[in-house]
N, C-alpha and C positions, 0 to 999 in steps of 0.2 A: 175829624175824630178820625182818618186815615194818615195822615200830617205828623198831628202831636205823638199816636203811637210812632209813624216812624223815625219820629224825630226821637223820642228816647231809648227805642232801637237802638240807631248811630250812637249818641253819647254812651250808653251801659254796655254798646260794645267797644268804642272809643275810650274810654277809658282808662281798658288794662291794655298800654304800648306794646307787652310780651311777657315773656314768661321764659326765666331760667332756672334750671334746677340743676341741686349739688346733689352728691352724692357723696359722703368721707366714712374712710372706715379707721379711728385708733387705736392705741396702743398700746394702754397705760401701763405703767412699769411701780412696780409701788417704792416712792424716795423716802415717806419716812411711817413708821410705825412707832404708838402714842401708848396706844392699847388694842393686845388681841395675839390671837396665835400666827400674825403674817409677821414674815418675811422680804425686809428690805429687799429690793434691783425681782420681785417675782410681778411675773407676769398678772397680771387681773386679766375676768372674761372682758373681748374686745369692744371699742360704744360703736356704733354706728347711726350717722347721723341722716336723713334725706329734708332733703327742705326745697321748696319750693317757692320760686321771686315773681315777682313780677311788680311791674313800673304801672304807679297808677297817677293819674294827674286829678289831685285837686287844689285850688284856684283859690279857694278859703287860706292856702296855705303859702301857694311858688303856684306863678305857673313853668314852675323844671315840672317833669315827673321826680315822684320818689320811691323808691325799694322797696314794698313789702311782702313780708313771709303770710299768704295765703293757704300753708299746707307744712306742716313739719311732725317728723316722728321721729323721734329717738329706740332705737337698741341694743340688748347685748345682745352677743355674741358666742356662744361657748366654743367647749372646746374642739367641738364635732362639724362649726359654722353653722350652726341650726340661733337665729333670732328669734328674740322674745322682746314682746315692745315693751316699752316700759314708757311708764307717761310723769312726766318734770308737774308740781304745784304750778311752779309762775319760772316764767321760759322772756327773756330780753333778746334784743336785740339791736346792735352801732354798725351802720358804716358811714366811713369817711371816704376818700380818695381813694384808698387805696387801702385799707382793713377792713374790715371783717368782726363782728364778735358777737356770740351768743353769750349767754348768761345761762343756765338752768337751775334753780335747787325747788330740793321737793322736802316734806315734813311728815311722817307719820307718827301715830302715839297713841299706842295701843294697851289697854290692860297689862303685860306681860312681852310690850315690844316696842322701840324708841326706836326714827329714826330721821337722821337729817345727812341730805347728802345733797353737793356740789358737784358742777361742771360749765367747767368753760371749753367753749374752743373758737382759738383763732386763729385769722387768719393774715396780718402784715407786710402782708402783696409779695411775697415770694412765697412761704410758704405756711400750711394748719399745724398746732396744736395745739394741743388737750391738759388739761388738771381736773383734780377736780379733788373733793375730802368728802370720805364715809365712814357717819358715829355711829354706833349701834350698841344702844343694849338688849340682849332679851334672858326670860328667864326658861332658863334650861336644867331641868336635875335639883331643880329645886332650890337654882343659884344665880347668880346676876354673872354672865357672861358678856362682855367689854370689847368692843373693837373700833379702833378710831385709827384712822392710816387717811393719809395724802398721796394723789400720781400722778405722776407729769410721761408725758406722752408725743408721738409725734401721731399725725392724723395723714391717708393718703386718700385723691380726689382721686374716686372713681367713672366707670359707665354704669350708665343703664344699668346694663348686661354684667358685669363686674360687679354689683353691688347684688343681683342678684341670684348669682350663680353659688353656691353653698360650700363654701371651704374654711374648712380649721384652722386654727386659729395658728398653730403650727407651720403650717400651709403658707400658710397668708405671709408669718414674719419672717418666710424663709425667702418668698415672689419678691421681693421689698427689699430684700438684706444687697 
């Protein structure tokens, strides 16, 4: 019985080869305004992404380990640097030899509020970029307010310490110029 338990423990521990963490901060610049009071060129609240990757063996698929996401968190960062956690209904991840791609999608439908949001973050082997769309309708003062925008921005890879440090959007933008 001890040998069986030890074998299970060894298999569990060796199933995960190693773990890697990714910390990103993206500066989203409005590229298109289809509806609403936004202005092309304006900077939205920054987007932040934390991902923990692990390499796992699955002999039913391959003899080589595959990279999987064991943890993922997304945030909006306000002007003062405060992170607000965001949630997406659907998340996809794809990795090839030197590219990585994250796709996020979220929708909310309430009686007086409808929203559909997408975000894509890509690594092309040299740099990270993000893009997204935000489409919202809400009732405000007995009138329908609509906004529909697209954004694009460069993303910066950070250390864990840099990611945890509270830094305002303008200050961060100046630091990477």
